[in-house]
ROBAFI-90076 format. One record per residue: residue in one letter; x, y, z of N, C-alpha, C in turn. Coordinates in steps of 0.2 Angstrom, whole numbers, plus 5000, padded with zeros to 4 digits. Layout:
N
AXYZXYZXYZ/...
***
This chain:
317
X499950174766499050164764499250114771/X498350114772498050084780497850034777/X498049974779497749904779496949894780/X496849864776495949844779496049814785/X495349854789495549814795494949754795/X495249704800494549644801493949674801/X493449634800492749664801492549654812/X492449704813492449704818491849624824/X491449594820491249544821491349484820/X491949494816492449414817493349414821/X493149504822493949504823494149484831/X494649464832494749404839495049454843/X495149444852495549484853496149464852/X496549484860497349454861497549434867/X497649374869497649354875498449334876/X498749354882499349334884499349264889/X499849214884500049174891500549144894/X500549114901500749124906501649124902/X501949154906502749154906502949094908/X503449064902503648974903504248964906/X504449024907505549024908505349044917/X505949044920506149064925506549124925/X505849174926506349234929506249284935/X506749304937506449324945506249364946/X505949344954505049384954504949464955/X505449494955505349584954505449584946/X505649554942505749554935505049524933/X504849474933504149434935503449504936/X503749504941503149564942502949634938/X503749644937503649714934503749694924/X503749634925503349634917502349634916/X502249604922501449604921501149674923/X501549714927501349784929501649824922/X501949794916501849844909501249804907/X501349754906500549724903500149764904/X499849754911499349804914499149854911/X499649894913499649984909499750004902/X500049944898499949954892499949924887/X499949854887499849824883499049794883/X498849814876498349794873498049714872/X497949684877497649624877497149604882/X496749594881495949554885496249524891/X496349464888496449394892497149404895/X497349384902498049364903497949294908/X498449234906498449174910499049174914/X499049184921499349174925499649104927/X500349094931500349044935501149024932/X501348964937502048934934501448864930/X501748834925501548774923502148724920/X502948744923503348714920503548674927/X503648684931504048654935503848694943/X503548654946503548674953503948694959/X504548664956505248724961505248774961/X504748824954505148884950504548934956/X503948904959503548934962503448984966/X504048964970504249014976504549084974/X504949104968505049154963504549194963/X503749194962503249224958502749234964/X502649194968502149204974502149244978/X502549284981502649334985502349414981/X502349404973502149444970501449434967/X501049384966500649354964499949424966/X499949414969499249454973499449534970/X499949554970499849634969499749634961/X500149554958500049564949499349554947/X499049534951498249504950497849574951/X497949624956497849674960497849704951/X498549724951498649794944498349764938/X498449704936498049694929497149704930/X496849674936496149674938496049754937/X496249794937496049874941496349904933/X496649874926496749894919496349844916/X495749824918495049774915495449714913/X495949694913496149634910495749574913/X495649524908495149474912495749404913/X495849394920496249334921496349264923/X496649214920496349154924497049134925/X497049064929497649034932497948974928/X498348964925498548914924498848844927/X498748784929498948744931499448714930/X500048674933500348624930500448584924/X500948554922500848524914500948474917/X501548434921501448384924501448384932/X501248324933501048324940501348254943/X501948244946502248194947502348194955/X502248244961502248234967501748264970/X501648234978500948234981501048304982/X501548344983501348414986501148464978/X501448444972501348474966500348444966/X500148394967499448384967499048434972/X499248424977498948474985499148534980/X499348554977499248624973498948624969/X498748584963498348574958497748594962/X497748534967496948524968496748584972/X497348614977496948684981496548724975/X497048724968496948784966496248784963/X496048714960495548714956494848714963/X495048704969494448704972494348774976/X494948804977494748874980494848934975/X495348934968495348994964494649044963/X494549084965494149144963494349164955/X494849124952494949154945494749084942/X494549104937494549034933495348994930/X495248944929495848894931495748874923/X496448884919496648844915497148764914/X496648724914496848664914497548634908/X497948634912498648584905498848534908/X498548484910498548434909497848384911/X497848314910496948294912496948284920/X497448284924497248274930496748344934/X497248394931496548464933496048474930/X495848434923495148424919494648374924/X494948334927494748284933494148334937/X494848374941494548404947494148464946/X494348484937493748544935492948534933/X492948474931492448434927491848474932/X491348514927490648524931490848604934/X491148644932491448704934491748744926/X491448794926491848854920492648844920/X492948834917493548834916493848824908/X494348844908494748844901495448794898/X495348764895495948724892496548734889/X497048714890497848744888498048734881/X498548734878498848724873499148664874/X499348624878499948574882499148514882/X498748504884497948454883497848444873/X498148384873498048374863497148374864/X497048444860496148434858496348434850/X496148394847496248384840495748364836/X495348364839494648374835494148364839/X493448414834492948424837492548384841/X492448314843492148264846492748294854/X493348304853493548314858493348384861/X493348414859493348474861492448504863/X491848444859491248444861491348424870/X491748374871491548324876491848384882/X492448424878492648454884492148504886/X491848544882491348614885490748584887/X490648504886490348474892490348474898/X490948474897491248464908491148524910/X491348584906491448644908491748684907/X492048664901492648704897492348764892/X492348844892492148874891492648904884/X493348894885493848904882494448844881/X494648844874495048794871495748834869/X496348844870496948854865497148804862/X497048784858497448734852498048714854/X498448654851498948634851499148684845/X499848714847500248764841500248694835/X500448624836500748604830499848594825/X499448594827498748594821498748644815/X498748594808498548644803498148694803/X497948714800497248794798496848744795/X496848684792496248624791496048614797/X496648594801496148544806495748604810/X496248664811495848714815495248724815/X495048724808494448754806493948694805/X494048644804493648594805493648574813/X494048594818493648584827493248644827/X493448714825492848774826492348734823/X492448724818491648714813491348664818/X491648604822491148564825490948584832/X491448654837491248654840491048704842/X490648744840490248834839490448844845/X490248804849489748824859490648864864/X491248814859491848854861492048904861/X492548954863492949004862493648964862/X493748974854494548944852495049014854/X495448974854496249034855496748994852/X497249024848497848994845498349034846/X498848984846499449004849500049044844/X499949084845500149154837500749184837/X500949204844501749184844502349174851/X502849144848503149124854503449074851/X503849054856504348964856503848924858/X503648884855503148834853503248764860/X503048764863502948704868502948624866/X503648574865503548524860503548484867/X503648474871503848414878503848434883/X503848394889503948404895504048314899/X504548354904504848274906504948274914/X504948224918504948214922505848234925/X506248224920506848234921507048304920/X507448344921507748424919508448414916/X508348414908508848414905509248464902/X508948514906509348594907509848594912/X509648564917510048564922510748514921/X510348444919510848394916511548424912/X511448474907511748514905512348544905/X512048574913512548634915513048574920/X512548514920513148464925512948444931/X512248454933511948454939511048404937/X510948404942510248354944509748394945/X509048364944508448424945508348434954/X508548354956508448394964508848434968/X509748444962509948484965510148544960/X509748564954509748594952509848684953/X509948724957510248774959509848834953/X509248804953508948844948509348894941/X509748824940510048844935509648874926/X509148854925508648894921508548954922/X508748994928508649074928509249104924/X509649074920510249104917510049104911/X509449064908509349064901508449074901/X508249164902507749184903507349174895/X507749154892506849154884507249064881/X507649034886507648964884508648924884/X508748874884509548854881509348834875/X509948874870509748844866510248804863/X510148734858510148654859510248664850/X511048634850511348624842511448554843/X511248534834511448454833512348454832/X512348404832513248364832513448394826/X512948404822513448454816513348534816/X512948584822513248644824512648664822/X512048634820511248664819510948684823/X510348724825510148754829509448704829/X509348684835508748634836508248634839/X508348634845507848664849508048704853/X507648714861507848754866507748744871/X508148724878507748684884507748744887/X507148734894506648754898506748724903/X507248714907507048664914507048594910/X506248584913506248504913505648514904/X505548574902505248594899505548594888/X505248554883505848584877505348624875/X505648674873505148724865505648724859/X505348754854505448754849506048834849/X506748794844507148854842506948894839/X506348894834506048944832505448984835/X505349044835504649094835504249074831/X503549044832503049034829502649104828/X502649114825502149194820501649184816/X501149194818500449184812500249254811/X500549304813500449384810500049384803/X500349344799500249354792499449304790/X499349284797498749234795498249254799/X498249314803497649344806497049354804/X496949354797496349374794496049294791/X496449264790496149204791495949154794/X496249184803496049154808495249174810/X495249224811494649284810494049244805/X494249244799493649214795493449144798/X493849104802493349024802493549034810/X493449084815493049104819493349104826/X493949094825494549104830494449174835/X494349144841494349204846494749244849/X495149204851495849244853496449234850/X496949254853497649264847497949264854/X498249214855498649194861499449214859/X499649274865500249284862500749244869/X501249224868501649154873502349224875/X502449244883502849304883503649264882/X504149284878504949274877505249344882/X505849344882506149394884506449464879/X505849464877505949544871505249604877/X505049634870504649704873504049664872/X503749644875503049604872502349654872/X502449724877501949754875502149774867/X502849784864502749784857502449754852/X502649694855502349624854501649614851/X501249634858500549654857500149724852/X500649764855500449814851500349804843/X500849774840501049764832500549714829/X500249664835499649614833499049654832/X498849714838498549714839498149794832/X498749814829498749844825498549794816/X498749744816498649714809497749694812/X497749684817497049654819496349714816/X496949764818496349824818496349874810/X496849844806497049904800497449934800/X497749934806498250014806499050014803/X499149944802499549914797499349854794/X499949824789499849784784499949714789/X499849664788500449594789501149624787/X501249624781502049624780502249684783/X502249734785502349794790502549754795/X501949734799501649684807502249654805/X502449594802503049544803503749574803/X503749624800504549664798504449704805/X503949734807504149764815504249714818/X503749644819504049604825504849574825/X505149564817505749534818506249584821/X506049644820506449704826506549714831/X505749694835505649694842506049614843/X505849564840506349504843506849474839/X507349524839508049494833508249434837/X508749414830509049344833508749264832/X508149284832507749214834507349214828/X507449154822507149164815506449124820/X506049154814505049114814504949084809/X504449064812504348974809503348984810/X502948954806502348944802502148904800/X502548854801502748774797502048744798/X501948724805501248684807500748704806/X500848774804500048804803500048794793/X500348784790500348774784500248704781/X500348634786500448584787501348554785/X501448594786502348584784502748564791/X503448564789503748544797503648614802/X503748604809503748624810503948704812/X504548704810505148734809505348784805/X504848754799504848804792504548864791/X504848894787504248964786504148974777/X503448974777503049004773502849074772/X503349094768503349174765502849184761/X502649244761502249284758502349364757/X501849384754502149434750502849474750/X503049534753503649574751503949524757/X503749494763504249454767504249394765/X504249374758504349334756505149314755/X505349304762506349284760506249234766/X506749194765507049134769507049164778/X506949124782507249114786507749094790/X508349124795508849084794508749034796/X509348964797509048894797509048904805/X508348834802507748844809508148774815/
***
C-alpha cells in the first residue's frame, strides 16, 4: 500500500550538507559526481568546515565538482570554517566571503560579520535557539538557517512561526556535530600532535569510535571535531516537520551509500513508501550504527523514540 504523500505546498526539499570527514580527493570528487548524477537533492553545501589543514585534499577537485553539480541543476553554497584560530584561516574565510560567486554558509560568528548585508546561509553550528535570533540574522542578510540538531520539535516550531521570512532547514540524517576544539583529540588518540598529525583522521572516514571505561559506545572523533556515536534520523518525523513549515531536510554525508539515503528520504516525502519502510531501508543502507532522535523528542540526544512497526530498541548508544 502506498503511503500518503506530504502535500506539495508543504513538502520540503532535500539538501546535502558538507562532508565532515577527511576523504581523499578522488573519493571526495567521485562522491559528488555521483550525487550530481543520481541523488534527488536540490541543495548541496560544499567545503571544509572542520580543519583547514584538510583543504589541500579537495581544492584541486573543487572546480570539477562545482561544474558537475551545477550542470545537474543543484543549487550550491560554500561552507565556512567552524573555528578560525590562525591568520591563514582568517584570510581563507575573508577571501571566501569577499570573492565567492556562490552563496556562503556561515558556520561561526566571524563569517557572519563578514557576510553582513549580503545574501547568505547560516549553518547548524551557529546557535540559533529562538525566533528573535533568526529575525536578527535575516535582517543582516541570512536567507536560510539550518537549525542546530539539539533543538526539540517544540522549539523548532516556535522559531519557524516567529520568523516566517527565513527558509529553515533541519539536520535530519547523520552523526550530529557536538563540539569542536583548537586541539586534536583524534591525533592524540594515535600518539600524535595536531601540528604533526600526519592526517591520521583519514584512517577513520566515518569517525573514530570512542568508548567509556566500561566499554560502552559514547562518541566519535573527527579530527578536532566531536560527533555523536549515533546517527540522527528524523525520517519518521518528516510529515510533522513539513506541517510546521520546514523548507529543507539536511542529510549529512556518512561513509555509506548517500544516494540511497537521499532516495529513501525522497520516497517518504513523496509518499512512495511509509516512514516505517523508509526507516527499515535506512538501517540496511547504514548498518552497524544505532539511530537516534532523542533531541527532537526532548530526550537525551542518543535516545531512540520508536513508533509503529519500527518500535524496537536500538543498540546501546
